[in-house]
C-alpha positions as CSV (number, residue, x, y, z in Angstrom):
1,M,0.0,0.0,0.0
2,S,1.4,3.4,-1.0
3,L,2.0,6.2,1.5
4,L,-0.8,8.2,0.0
5,L,-3.3,5.4,0.4
6,K,-2.2,4.9,4.0
7,F,-2.5,8.6,4.7
8,R,-6.1,8.7,3.2
9,K,-7.0,5.7,5.3
10,I,-5.7,7.4,8.5
11,S,-7.7,10.5,7.6
12,Q,-10.9,8.5,7.1
13,L,-10.4,6.7,10.5
14,R,-9.7,10.0,12.2
15,Y,-12.8,11.6,10.8
16,R,-14.9,8.5,11.7
17,T,-13.6,8.8,15.3
18,I,-14.7,12.4,15.5
19,L,-18.2,11.5,14.2
20,L,-18.4,8.8,16.9
21,H,-17.5,11.3,19.6
22,R,-20.1,13.7,18.3
23,E,-22.7,11.0,18.4
24,G,-21.7,10.3,22.0
25,V,-22.3,14.0,22.9
26,T,-25.7,13.9,21.2
27,M,-26.8,10.7,22.9
28,S,-25.6,11.9,26.4
29,R,-27.7,15.1,26.0
30,L,-30.8,13.2,24.8
31,S,-30.5,10.8,27.7
32,N,-29.8,13.6,30.3
33,A,-26.5,11.9,31.1
34,A,-23.2,13.5,31.8
35,V,-21.1,14.0,28.7
36,Q,-17.8,12.1,28.9
37,W,-14.6,14.1,28.9
38,E,-13.3,12.5,25.7
39,D,-16.6,13.1,23.9
40,Q,-16.6,16.8,25.1
41,L,-13.0,17.2,23.9
42,M,-13.2,15.4,20.6
43,G,-16.9,15.8,19.7
44,A,-17.2,19.6,19.8
45,P,-19.1,20.7,16.7
46,P,-17.3,23.0,14.3
47,S,-17.9,26.7,15.1
48,Y,-17.2,30.0,13.5
49,T,-16.3,31.5,16.9
50,R,-14.4,28.7,18.6
51,Y,-11.3,30.9,18.8
52,R,-11.9,34.2,20.5
53,P,-8.8,36.4,21.2
54,T,-9.0,38.4,24.4
55,E,-6.6,41.1,23.3
56,R,-5.3,42.7,20.1
57,G,-2.1,40.8,20.2
58,G,-4.0,37.5,20.2
59,V,-5.7,38.1,16.8
60,I,-4.1,35.7,14.2
61,E,-3.6,37.4,10.9
62,W,-4.6,35.7,7.6
63,D,-2.0,35.2,4.8
64,F,-3.1,35.6,1.2
65,L,-2.1,32.8,-1.2
66,T,-2.3,31.9,-4.8
67,S,-1.4,28.7,-6.6
68,R,2.3,29.7,-6.4
69,H,2.9,32.3,-3.8
70,L,2.2,33.2,-0.2
71,Y,1.8,36.9,0.8
72,S,2.0,38.0,4.4
73,T,1.9,41.2,6.4
74,S,3.7,39.7,9.4
75,E,7.0,41.2,10.4
76,R,8.4,37.7,11.0
77,Q,7.8,36.6,7.4
78,M,8.8,37.8,4.0
79,P,6.1,39.8,2.2
80,R,6.1,37.4,-0.8
81,Q,7.5,33.9,-0.9
82,G,6.9,30.6,-2.6
83,L,4.4,28.2,-1.1
84,G,7.0,25.6,-0.2
85,N,6.6,21.8,-0.2
86,L,4.8,21.7,3.2
87,V,2.1,24.3,2.3
88,H,1.7,22.9,-1.2
89,S,1.2,19.4,0.2
90,A,-1.3,20.6,2.8
91,L,-3.3,22.4,0.1
92,E,-3.3,19.3,-2.1
93,D,-4.6,17.2,0.9
94,T,-7.2,19.9,1.7
95,V,-8.5,20.0,-1.8
96,L,-8.5,16.2,-2.0
97,Q,-10.7,16.0,1.1
98,V,-13.1,18.7,-0.2
99,M,-13.5,17.0,-3.5
100,E,-14.2,13.6,-1.9
101,M,-17.0,15.2,0.2
102,I,-18.4,17.0,-2.9
103,N,-18.4,13.8,-5.0
104,E,-19.5,11.5,-2.2
105,N,-22.9,10.8,-3.9
106,S,-21.9,11.6,-7.5
107,K,-23.1,8.4,-9.0
108,T,-26.7,8.7,-7.6
109,R,-26.8,12.4,-8.7
110,G,-25.6,11.7,-12.2
111,R,-22.7,14.1,-12.1
112,I,-19.1,14.5,-11.0
113,I,-17.1,17.6,-10.2
114,D,-13.4,17.8,-11.0
115,F,-10.9,20.2,-9.5
116,K,-9.1,22.5,-11.9
117,E,-7.1,25.1,-9.9
118,I,-6.9,27.3,-6.8
119,Q,-7.7,30.8,-7.9
120,Y,-6.8,32.4,-4.5
121,G,-7.2,31.8,-0.8
122,Y,-6.3,32.7,2.8
123,R,-4.4,30.7,5.4
124,R,-3.5,31.0,9.0
125,V,-2.2,28.7,11.7
126,D,-4.1,28.5,15.0
127,P,-1.7,26.8,17.6
128,L,-4.7,25.1,19.3
129,H,-6.7,24.0,16.2
130,G,-4.1,23.8,13.4
131,A,-4.0,25.3,10.0
132,E,-7.2,27.0,8.6
133,Y,-7.9,27.8,4.9
134,I,-10.4,29.8,2.9
135,L,-10.0,28.8,-0.7
136,D,-11.6,30.0,-3.9
137,L,-11.5,26.9,-6.3
138,L,-12.2,26.6,-10.0
139,L,-14.2,23.4,-10.5
140,L,-15.4,21.5,-13.6
141,Y,-19.0,20.3,-13.5
142,K,-19.6,17.2,-15.5
143,K,-22.8,15.4,-16.1
144,H,-22.7,11.7,-17.1
145,K,-24.8,12.7,-20.1
146,G,-24.5,16.2,-21.3
147,R,-22.0,19.0,-21.7
148,K,-19.3,20.1,-19.2
149,V,-19.7,23.4,-17.3
150,T,-16.9,25.2,-15.5
151,V,-17.9,26.9,-12.2
152,S,-16.1,28.9,-9.5
153,L,-16.7,27.8,-5.9
154,K,-15.5,29.3,-2.7
155,I,-14.6,26.7,-0.1
156,F,-14.1,27.3,3.7
157,S,-11.7,24.6,4.7
158,S,-12.1,25.5,8.4
159,F,-15.1,27.0,10.2
160,Q,-13.3,29.1,12.6
161,I,-13.2,32.9,12.3
162,S,-11.5,35.1,14.8
163,E,-13.5,37.8,16.4
164,Y,-12.2,40.6,18.5
165,T,-14.9,42.2,20.6
166,K,-14.5,44.2,23.7
167,E,-17.4,45.2,25.9
168,A,-17.6,49.0,26.4
169,Q,-17.2,50.1,30.0
170,E,-20.4,51.8,31.1
171,Q,-18.9,53.2,34.3
172,T,-16.5,56.1,33.9
173,D,-14.0,57.1,36.5
174,L,-13.5,60.9,36.4
175,S,-10.8,62.4,38.6
176,I,-9.8,66.0,39.1
177,I,-6.2,66.7,40.3
178,P,-5.7,70.2,41.7
179,M,-2.3,71.8,40.9
180,T,-0.6,75.1,41.7
181,G,2.0,77.2,39.8
182,G,2.2,78.4,36.2
183,F,0.4,76.5,33.5
184,S,2.3,73.7,31.8
185,R,0.5,71.3,29.5
186,G,3.2,68.8,29.7
187,L,3.3,68.8,33.5
188,A,-0.5,68.5,33.7
189,L,-0.5,65.4,31.4
190,E,2.4,63.9,33.2
191,M,0.6,64.3,36.5
192,G,-2.6,62.7,35.1
193,S,-0.8,59.8,33.6
194,S,1.0,59.1,36.8
195,Q,-2.3,58.0,38.4
196,L,-2.7,55.1,36.0
197,A,-1.1,51.6,35.7
198,N,1.7,51.0,33.3
199,N,-0.5,48.9,30.9
200,S,-3.0,51.7,30.6
201,L,-3.7,53.2,27.1
202,L,-3.3,57.0,27.3
203,F,-5.2,59.4,25.1
204,F,-3.7,62.9,25.2
205,C,-6.0,65.6,23.7
206,D,-7.1,69.2,24.1
207,V,-10.4,70.6,25.5
208,D,-11.4,72.0,22.1
209,L,-11.3,68.6,20.4
210,V,-14.5,67.1,19.0
211,F,-14.5,63.3,18.4
212,N,-16.8,60.3,18.5
213,A,-16.5,56.6,19.5
214,D,-15.0,55.7,16.1
215,A,-12.0,57.9,16.9
216,L,-11.5,56.1,20.3
217,Q,-11.8,52.8,18.6
218,R,-9.0,53.7,16.1
219,C,-6.9,54.9,19.0
220,R,-7.1,51.4,20.5
221,E,-6.6,49.7,17.1
222,N,-3.6,51.8,16.0
223,T,-1.6,51.6,19.3
224,I,0.5,48.6,20.1
225,E,2.1,48.3,23.5
226,G,5.9,48.0,23.1
227,G,5.6,48.5,19.3
228,Q,3.6,51.5,18.0
229,V,2.4,54.9,19.0
230,Y,-0.5,56.7,17.2
231,F,-0.3,60.4,16.4
232,P,-3.5,61.2,14.5
233,I,-3.5,64.1,12.1
234,V,-6.5,66.1,13.2
235,F,-8.5,68.7,11.2
236,S,-8.4,72.3,12.4
237,Q,-11.8,73.8,11.6
238,Y,-12.3,77.5,11.1
239,D,-15.2,79.2,13.0
240,P,-18.3,78.0,11.1
241,K,-20.0,81.3,11.8
242,I,-17.3,83.1,9.8
243,V,-17.0,80.5,7.0
244,Y,-20.7,80.3,6.4
245,A,-21.3,84.0,7.1
246,G,-23.3,83.6,10.3
247,G,-25.5,80.8,9.0
248,P,-23.7,77.4,9.2
249,P,-25.7,74.4,8.1
250,E,-26.6,71.7,10.6
251,D,-24.3,69.1,8.9
252,S,-21.2,71.4,8.9
253,A,-19.7,69.8,12.1
254,F,-17.5,67.3,10.1
255,V,-17.1,68.9,6.7
256,F,-13.4,68.7,5.7
257,T,-12.6,71.1,2.9
258,K,-10.1,73.9,2.2
259,K,-12.8,76.4,2.9
260,S,-13.7,75.0,6.3
261,G,-10.2,74.3,7.7
262,F,-7.0,72.4,7.2
263,W,-5.3,69.2,8.2
264,R,-2.7,69.8,11.0
265,H,0.1,67.6,9.6
266,Y,2.7,69.2,11.9
267,G,0.7,69.0,15.1
268,F,1.6,66.2,17.6
269,G,-0.5,67.1,20.6
270,I,-3.1,64.4,20.1
271,T,-1.5,61.1,21.1
272,C,-2.5,57.5,21.8
273,I,0.3,55.7,23.7
274,F,0.6,53.0,26.4
275,K,2.0,54.3,29.6
276,S,4.8,51.8,29.6
277,D,5.9,53.2,26.2
278,F,5.4,56.7,27.5
279,L,7.8,56.0,30.3
280,K,10.2,54.2,28.0
281,A,10.3,57.3,25.7
282,G,11.0,59.6,28.6
283,G,7.7,61.3,29.1
284,F,7.1,65.1,28.7
285,D,9.6,67.8,29.4
286,T,7.9,69.4,32.4
287,S,10.2,72.4,32.3
288,I,8.3,73.7,29.2
289,Q,5.8,76.3,30.3
290,G,2.5,77.1,28.6
291,W,1.2,75.5,25.4
292,G,3.3,73.9,22.6
293,L,6.7,72.4,22.1
294,E,6.1,69.6,24.7
295,D,4.3,67.6,22.0
296,V,7.1,68.0,19.5
297,D,9.6,66.9,22.3
298,L,7.6,63.8,23.0
299,F,7.3,63.0,19.3
300,T,11.0,63.2,19.0
301,K,11.6,61.0,22.1
302,V,9.2,58.3,20.8
303,I,11.2,58.1,17.5
304,N,14.5,57.9,19.3
305,S,13.2,55.2,21.6
306,G,12.8,52.8,18.7
307,L,9.0,52.7,18.8
308,K,7.2,52.9,15.6
309,V,5.1,56.0,14.8
310,F,1.8,55.7,13.0
311,R,0.1,58.7,11.5
312,S,-3.1,59.1,9.5
313,Q,-5.8,61.7,8.9
314,E,-8.5,61.2,11.6
315,A,-11.7,62.0,9.8
316,V,-13.8,62.1,13.0
317,T,-11.4,64.2,15.1
318,L,-11.2,68.0,14.7
319,E,-10.1,71.1,16.6
320,R,-12.3,74.1,16.5
321,M,-10.5,77.4,15.9
322,Q,-12.5,80.3,17.2
């Protein structure tokens, strides 16, 4: 018996074992009996949400693939590389199993479907559940009597999709810290951040900033502890009463045009940074008095600390200029 036939026989027996465990789970529930540990472990039905990361770092990224190459956004892999023998063999085995399931009752249905090629797909490796594939296959539909028809079919090789959800905190803890002396924005923000834990995500902003929940979500998404700091490019809006000659329309709050304002590309006062990275960079220069320069100083420190800086125009964040 060839190695391929042995491997197919092992796969069939493994699949049969899983079905038996699933039947054991079903019968235990129907008879109101305790589910055996082995059945609970091996007989869990496939689920789209079996894997649920609890933090951003736990989200497993998908790699894009074609019939020849694998494309990845991970820093630990090359952006473009050949599939390699292991991945190529795994794809062949996955396609073989899919085609066997599709053609299981081909004789009774009077048709057979042949595999032609992989058009594209996605791949990732879950350490707990193995490799997962989403494949777009080009198949050839054949009737026993009649013409051939080529169809494109998208196949989900694994029914596990990562979801990253975080429940919003309904309770807000608001603290007021009294301070004396001359005004220093850097000193005030330094004092406020000192009250929080090192793993806290800090959002430095000004009182004239207008934003919504989407901006806060992007603050979380674009900031990586130990890796990346987010300096959004905000829109400075002219006084709508002047721009619209005393009669601003109701929907003028978030209109981004040259007439209504400008993007503040050289402003660094709005910052999303983890406190541990804030301390690593060196924090604010508290000797700077008043407004300004403390943000440029922090921006320079972040770059020199080795952390990555991410900047993008934040379409839901603006500063009103009166």
